[in-house]
Structure formats: C-alpha cells, structure tokens
N, C-alpha and C positions, 0 to 999 in steps of 0.2 A: 440617782442611778437607775431605779426601775424604769423611769421615763425614757432615758437614753437607750437602755437595752431594748425596750419595746420599739423605739424608733428604728434601731439598727435591724431588728428582725423584720420589721415592715419593709425596709428598703431591700433586704435580701429576698424576700418573697416576691416583690415586684420585679426584681431583676430576673429571678428564675422563671416567672410567668412570661416575661418578654422573650427570654431565650427559647422557651418551649414553643412559643408562637412562631418565632423566626425559623427554628429548626423544622417545625411542621410544614411551614410554607415552602421551605427549600426542598423537602422530600417529596412534594407532590409532583406527579408526572404531567408535563405540559401536554395539552390536547393538540394533536396534529391538525394543520390547516390544509384542506383540500383545494387545490388549484383547479378551477373549472374553466375549461377553454370554451369560448363562445362557439355555438353551433349555428351555422347559417341555415340549416335545414329545419323547417317547421315540424316535420314529422319526427325528427330526432328530439326536438324540444318537448314534443307531446308524449312520445312513447319511451324516451330515454335510451334509444339505440345510438350507438356511436356513429358519428358522421364520417364517412369515408369518401372523400372527394374523388370523382373519377379522373383517371389520368388522361391528359389530352392526347389525341391521336395525331402524330406528326407524319405528314405526307411529304415525301421529297418531291420538290418541284424543280424540274430542270428547264422550265420555261416553255414547255409545249407538250403535245401528245395527250395521251389518255389521263396521265396524272394531273396535268394542268386543268383539263376539263372536269375531272372529278373534284379537284380542289375548288374550282369556281362554282360547281353545282352546290357544294356544301356552304360556300360563302354566301350565295344568294339563294336561299331556300324559297320555293314558291309558296304562295298562300294555299291553305287547304282547299281541295276541290269540293264543289257543292255536291249534294246527294244526287245520284242518278247521272253523274257526268263521267264519261269514259275518257281516259287519258289520251292525248293526241297521239296519232301514229308517229313512230319514229321514222320519218321519211328522209333518207339521206339525199345528198345532192346527186341527182341522176343525170345531170347535164354534162358531165365531164367524161374522163376516160373510163369510169366505172359504170357508165350507163349501159343497161342491157337492152339490146335491140329487140323489136317485135314488129308484127304486122302493122303496116301503116306508116312506118318510118321511111323517109326517102333519103338515100345516101348518094354521096359523090365519091365514086371510086376512080382513083388515078393510078394507072399503070405507066410508070415513067418510060418514055421512049416508044409507047404503043398507043397511038392516037385512036386506033380502032377499038381498043378496049376501055379507054378512059371515057366515062359517061356517068349520068345519073341513073340510079336504079332504085325502084320502090320494092319494099319487102311485101310480098303477096300474102294472101290469107293463109297459105301453107307455111309461112315463115321463111321463105327463101327469096333470093334474087337470082335472076337468070342472065348470064353473061355469054358473049360469043366464045367459042372454042370449048369452054368448060361446062356450059349449061347451068343447071340449078345448083346454087351453093346455099346450104342452110345458114340462116342468119339469126333466127330467133334465139334469144338467150345469150348471144355472144356480145362481147364488147367490140368496138370498132377495131381495136388492135388485133383481137382474136380473129375477126373476119378477114382482115388484111392478111394475116398469116395463112389462113386457110386458102384464100385466093392465090397467094404466091406459091403455096405447095402444089396446088392443082396445075398452075401454069408451068411450074418447073417439071412436071411429069410429062415430058414429051413435046412441050410447046415453046417455052422460053428458057434459056439456060440459067440466067440469074435475074429473075424478075424483081422489081422494086415496086411495092404496092402501098398505097395510102388510102384510108377510108375515113371520111368525115360525115357528120350528119348534116344534111341539107335542110330537111324539114322533119320536125318531130310528129309522131302520130297524134291525132286530135284527142281532146278530152270531151266529156259529156256532162251536161248539167240538166237536171230534171226537177220537177216539183214547182214550188211557188216562186218562179221568176217570170218576168214578162215575156222572155223569148227562149224557152227551153230548147235544147238541141245539141248538135255537135259543133265544136269550134276548134280552130287551130290552136295548138299549144304554143305558149310563149315562155321562154326560159325564165325561171325565178317567179313563176306565178304563185299566187296564194288563192285561197278560197274566196276571199273578198274581191280580188280582181276578176275571178271567174264569174262571180255574180254580176259585177259591173259589165262584163262583156255580154252577158245574157240579158241586159236591159235593166238590171236591178231587181229588187224584191217586189213581189206582188203585195197588195194591201193585206192579204191574209197570211203572209209569210212569217215564220218564226225566225227572228233575225239574229239571235245570239249564238245558236249552234246549228250545224248542218251535219249530214252523214256523208262520209267519203268512203268509196270502195276502191281499193287498189288491187290490181291483178298483176302478178309477175310469176313467170315460170310455171304457169298452170294453176297457181293457187291464188285465192282471193282473201283480202283482209278488209274488214269494215269497222269503222269507228265513228263515234260522234265527236266532232272537233270544233274548236273556235274558228272565227273567220280568218285569223292570221296564219293558219296552218298552210305550209307549202304544198303545192300540187305537183304530181309527176305526170308525164305523158300517158294517156290512156285512162286516167282516173275518171271516176263517175261521181259527180256531186249531186246530192239530193237535198233540196230545201223543203222542210216539212211545213205543215200548216199549224199555226198557233190555235190554241183552244179557247182563247178569250181575247 
C-alpha cells in the first residue's frame, strides 16, 4: 500500500508539472514578424530612409508638334558636353516662308499682268529694293510674303486697282569663312548648308586648323549671336564661320 500511494502521488506531480508547462507556453505572447520590402535604392539601404519611387511623367503625344519634339528629346538624350564646349546655336530653317530678308538677297518680284514691274531686284545696303512707280520699298527683316503685301499696298495706292504680287528668293546673301582654311573669303550660300560643307567650299582645313569645333556668328535684325559649334551645325545666309588654330 505505501508503494502504490507513492507511485500515485508521483504520477499526479508529473501531470501537474506538464500542465503548468503547457499553460505557460500558451500564455506567452507571439513576437510580431516585420515584413521588409526590398529597396532598390542603395542610399535607402545604407541610411534607412523609405524609398519613394518617382512618378513617371506622362506626355500626351498627338503625333506631331512641340509635344512630339519634347518627347523625342527625352527619349534620345544627348551625351554630356565636354568642358569648355558651348551648346550649338538653335538655328531654325531659314530657307522657307519664315526666312527674314536682308541686304545681299536677290529677289524675283512678279506683278501679274504687269511685265514692266516684274523683274529681279537686289536688296541694297540700306535694306530696300527699288521698283518702278513706287520707288524704294523696305525689305530688311521682312518675309517674302510680308514684302509682297507691302508692294501690293503701294501699287494699290493710285497705280493698280487690284494688284497681285508674288516674291521669291532668287539668290541668298553670301556667307563668310575666315581663319584656318585654304581659301578664306565670301561665298554664295547654298540651302541646307552646314559648317562642314562651308569648310569644303573654302578648300578645306589648313594644316594648323582646329578641326573639331569652329565659331559661328549669326546676325539678324541688328543683333549678333556667336557660339562654338560642331561641324554638323546648319548655317544660315550671312553667317560668318571662323576656324581657329590648334595649339598642338
């Protein structure tokens, strides 16, 4: 009997200890698990700052115009410019209707039904052309359409009832090239010229020429703009190209 009682009390103590362990484990609070999102930014990984990805800029593209040009410029970003290099001049196409006339341009003026007025006229140093009946007509700074309208207005004032006038460019004013080329001087302008073609017209570079960059001076409406540009830069009538000398 004493042995059986001792065995019973031993079993009861074991069961109580097991229950206490189970209840103690159940009452412990589970530790929360933090979900860490991957950060693609190395600075965020190093300094612990939250990564906020920039929102993409959406540009509406209707297939043309300034929006398309802006979109294309961001799509094909140019390489960084070297130190000491000036950005090329933004020279628009000046050979069309937006071209501004100046001294040296030669024009073909057609007054329909008036053979005595239809002729070729050169813009003189004062910026005007001289026509029969109406005399000097200012042309500098005008477009061909603007000049045609001015001529028609003057003819309408006591000469022709309903004049019809058209003006087109017969010959552009020349360009100038100076410096380290074989034949510097003044040359006739050819539409869609570049600095490289101007150098070729002037006989090419001299042995001492700096061949990667040149200086172009553009004058329009009384103001001048000068920039160091690469050889593929377009030229406009009246521009002056200067090819410098290399130092080594």
